[in-house]
N, CA, C and O of each residue as an XYZ file, in Angstrom:
304
protein
N       4.885    -86.523    156.954
C       5.387    -85.970    157.473
C       6.816    -86.711    156.726
O       6.991    -87.929    156.747
N       7.761    -85.753    156.087
C       8.950    -86.157    155.678
C      10.538    -86.216    156.384
O      11.021    -85.252    156.978
N      11.035    -87.142    156.254
C      12.259    -87.080    157.721
C      12.887    -86.715    156.648
O      13.188    -85.774    157.382
N      13.665    -86.388    155.112
C      14.906    -86.248    154.750
C      14.647    -83.924    154.656
O      13.911    -83.134    154.065
N      15.398    -83.883    155.307
C      15.541    -82.596    155.639
C      17.136    -81.722    155.008
O      18.298    -82.127    155.042
N      16.718    -80.771    154.614
C      17.776    -80.124    153.953
C      17.368    -78.921    154.063
O      16.164    -78.822    154.301
N      18.337    -77.330    153.913
C      17.915    -75.890    154.364
C      18.926    -75.400    153.088
O      20.023    -75.909    152.857
N      18.487    -74.618    152.539
C      19.210    -73.826    152.324
C      20.723    -72.921    152.361
O      20.761    -71.816    152.904
N      21.671    -73.403    151.860
C      22.773    -72.299    152.283
C      23.779    -71.894    150.344
O      24.367    -72.474    149.431
N      23.375    -70.662    150.746
C      23.997    -69.977    149.559
C      23.536    -71.030    148.877
O      22.525    -71.677    149.148
N      24.590    -71.270    147.623
C      24.023    -72.129    146.531
C      23.593    -73.749    146.132
O      23.305    -74.324    145.082
N      23.746    -74.246    147.910
C      23.799    -75.511    147.922
C      23.088    -76.055    149.034
O      22.662    -75.155    149.757
N      22.826    -77.122    149.403
C      22.141    -77.445    150.559
C      22.347    -78.591    151.538
O      22.521    -79.804    151.426
N      22.268    -77.824    152.424
C      23.035    -78.643    153.777
C      21.767    -78.964    154.251
O      20.683    -78.406    154.418
N      22.701    -80.959    154.542
C      21.768    -81.593    155.530
C      21.632    -81.071    156.951
O      22.568    -80.597    157.595
N      20.033    -81.238    157.501
C      19.375    -80.832    158.421
C      19.291    -82.161    159.263
O      19.715    -82.361    160.401
N      18.847    -82.740    158.684
C      18.461    -84.750    159.798
C      19.510    -85.204    159.487
O      20.469    -84.687    158.916
N      19.232    -86.851    160.111
C      20.457    -87.479    160.089
C      20.131    -88.279    158.159
O      20.716    -88.397    157.082
N      19.077    -88.550    158.687
C      18.667    -89.408    157.372
C      19.350    -88.391    155.731
O      19.638    -88.833    154.619
N      19.381    -87.483    156.073
C      19.556    -86.287    154.830
C      20.917    -86.685    154.988
O      21.441    -87.353    154.097
N      21.717    -86.280    156.266
C      23.059    -87.133    156.455
C      23.282    -87.973    155.417
O      23.808    -87.666    154.347
N      22.874    -89.044    155.743
C      23.463    -90.370    155.629
C      23.434    -90.753    153.853
O      24.078    -91.600    153.234
N      22.304    -89.647    153.325
C      21.614    -89.497    151.585
C      22.922    -89.223    151.457
O      23.514    -90.011    150.719
N      23.735    -88.149    152.051
C      24.352    -86.829    151.385
C      26.169    -87.999    151.184
O      27.067    -88.117    150.351
N      25.800    -88.591    152.547
C      27.392    -89.324    152.589
C      27.326    -90.532    151.563
O      28.251    -90.702    150.769
N      26.272    -91.328    151.587
C      26.341    -92.403    150.579
C      26.608    -91.901    149.567
O      27.625    -92.283    148.988
N      25.652    -90.689    148.895
C      26.112    -90.465    147.778
C      27.688    -90.148    147.303
O      28.180    -90.263    146.181
N      28.342    -89.680    148.635
C      29.694    -89.251    148.033
C      30.253    -90.601    148.008
O      31.010    -90.999    147.123
N      29.935    -91.158    148.808
C      30.923    -92.884    148.806
C      30.279    -93.327    147.861
O      30.988    -94.256    147.472
N      29.070    -93.274    146.978
C      29.524    -93.827    145.864
C      29.981    -93.133    144.745
O      30.443    -93.819    143.832
N      29.942    -91.408    144.562
C      30.745    -91.145    143.773
C      32.871    -91.984    143.751
O      33.624    -92.607    143.003
N      32.843    -91.419    145.008
C      34.395    -92.129    145.252
C      34.638    -93.300    144.921
O      35.670    -93.420    144.261
N      34.008    -94.334    145.156
C      33.903    -95.362    144.607
C      33.864    -95.765    143.435
O      34.454    -96.811    143.162
N      32.945    -94.829    142.123
C      33.151    -95.077    141.180
C      34.208    -94.217    140.206
O      34.435    -94.210    138.996
N      34.655    -93.607    141.184
C      35.800    -92.867    140.382
C      37.002    -93.958    140.451
O      37.809    -93.998    139.522
N      37.100    -94.709    141.389
C      38.172    -95.458    141.847
C      38.419    -96.432    141.019
O      39.485    -96.844    140.560
N      36.552    -97.009    140.755
C      37.211    -98.346    139.958
C      37.288    -97.893    138.676
O      37.977    -98.616    137.956
N      36.750    -96.816    138.083
C      37.130    -96.397    136.665
C      38.343    -95.914    136.164
O      38.819    -96.113    135.047
N      38.875    -95.156    137.243
C      40.410    -94.694    137.054
C      41.542    -95.729    137.012
O      42.533    -95.573    136.299
N      41.341    -96.854    137.849
C      42.163    -98.123    137.504
C      42.083    -98.765    136.318
O      42.631    -99.867    136.293
N      41.572    -98.403    135.353
C      40.753    -98.961    134.037
C      41.244    -97.823    132.684
O      41.314    -97.990    131.466
N      41.448    -96.967    133.330
C      41.701    -95.697    132.539
C      43.166    -95.378    131.780
O      44.200    -95.663    132.384
N      43.241    -94.656    130.167
C      43.968    -94.822    129.724
C      44.438    -93.137    130.429
O      45.486    -93.043    131.067
N      43.711    -92.150    130.253
C      44.273    -90.773    130.650
C      42.795    -90.397    131.497
O      41.747    -90.996    131.739
N      43.411    -88.957    131.804
C      42.177    -88.516    132.380
C      41.247    -88.311    131.521
O      40.354    -88.777    132.228
N      40.654    -87.970    130.485
C      40.169    -87.409    129.574
C      38.602    -89.400    129.308
O      37.411    -89.291    129.017
N      39.031    -90.166    129.451
C      38.575    -91.520    129.761
C      38.189    -91.092    131.064
O      36.985    -90.915    130.881
N      38.348    -90.883    131.943
C      38.174    -90.980    133.309
C      37.262    -90.594    133.097
O      36.175    -91.144    132.920
N      37.797    -88.777    133.069
C      36.169    -87.991    133.369
C      35.015    -88.257    132.602
O      33.926    -87.919    133.065
N      35.094    -88.910    131.301
C      34.105    -89.200    130.180
C      33.493    -90.617    131.083
O      32.303    -90.324    131.194
N      33.617    -91.504    131.535
C      33.120    -92.214    132.135
C      32.947    -92.325    133.189
O      32.570    -93.382    133.695
N      33.228    -91.008    133.974
C      32.749    -90.906    135.822
C      32.089    -89.638    135.530
O      32.325    -88.842    136.438
N      31.218    -89.051    134.445
C      30.776    -88.091    134.530
C      29.240    -88.650    134.277
O      28.449    -88.096    135.041
N      28.591    -89.666    133.343
C      27.292    -89.863    133.759
C      26.921    -90.320    135.429
O      25.972    -89.900    136.092
N      28.006    -91.330    135.872
C      27.417    -91.618    137.381
C      27.529    -90.621    138.085
O      27.172    -90.952    139.215
N      28.027    -88.858    138.055
C      27.946    -88.416    139.061
C      26.615    -87.443    138.599
O      25.692    -86.991    139.277
N      26.875    -87.344    137.392
C      25.631    -86.540    137.313
C      24.542    -86.483    137.292
O      23.693    -85.593    137.262
N      24.586    -88.016    137.317
C      22.539    -88.854    138.112
C      22.719    -88.707    139.470
O      21.829    -88.378    140.255
N      24.242    -89.029    139.844
C      23.852    -89.156    141.359
C      23.641    -87.449    142.127
O      23.089    -87.091    143.167
N      24.131    -86.944    141.399
C      23.886    -84.920    141.691
C      22.752    -85.002    141.263
O      22.220    -85.650    142.164
N      22.041    -84.826    140.584
C      20.737    -84.798    139.942
C      20.061    -85.315    140.879
O      19.191    -84.569    141.330
N      20.167    -86.631    141.479
C      18.950    -87.191    142.169
C      18.934    -86.570    143.357
O      17.846    -86.182    143.785
N      19.998    -86.380    144.036
C      20.539    -85.828    145.380
C      19.702    -84.356    145.497
O      19.037    -84.020    146.477
N      19.875    -83.645    144.393
C      19.875    -82.382    144.681
C      18.195    -81.834    144.333
O      17.744    -80.769    144.756
N      17.274    -83.012    143.311
C      15.976    -83.611    143.380
C      15.372    -83.423    144.677
O      14.530    -82.608    145.053
N      16.339    -84.901    145.641
C      15.589    -84.856    146.891
C      15.525    -83.807    148.212
O      14.854    -83.842    149.244
N      16.863    -82.547    147.536
C      17.174    -81.770    148.592
C      15.857    -80.755    148.357
O      15.182    -80.426    149.333
N      15.571    -80.340    147.192
C      14.558    -79.378    146.936
C      13.298    -79.987    147.192
O      12.409    -79.135    147.205
N      12.810    -81.360    147.441
C      11.427    -81.565    147.725
C      11.218    -81.578    149.026
O      10.090    -81.252    149.394
N      12.183    -81.933    150.009
C      12.397    -81.872    151.375
C      13.077    -80.763    152.131
O      13.676    -80.765    153.207
N      12.815    -79.827    151.271
C      13.704    -78.087    151.948
C      12.401    -77.824    153.226
O      11.175    -77.942    153.216
N      13.455    -77.402    154.298
C      12.963    -77.104    155.710
C      12.564    -75.553    155.722
O      13.296    -74.892    156.459
N      11.433    -74.735    154.984
C      10.917    -73.337    155.180
C      11.468    -72.802    156.382
O      11.633    -73.693    157.216
N      11.759    -71.847    156.712
C      11.945    -71.423    158.155
C      11.270    -69.631    157.373
O      11.634    -68.886    156.462
N      10.007    -69.648    158.533
C       9.879    -68.492    158.705
C      10.177    -67.241    159.304
O      10.571    -67.256    160.470
N      10.060    -66.187    158.721
C      10.624    -64.718    158.672
C      10.069    -63.941    159.872
O      10.378    -62.761    160.040
């Protein structure tokens, strides 16, 4: 039995279980922390975006992969 649960919501995934919410909040907190750390050392907006993109991309792809693998299927 899977503990992480998401359900489709338009183009996104909506967390349903408590563990899914914790995972989502942790991913957002990580992205905010990475942005804050990189932005303090950047000289321009493009420096920040180039440095943040790999972290945010990998985090989003991992979150999306977990959401797709643990989707709640509703019967019609």
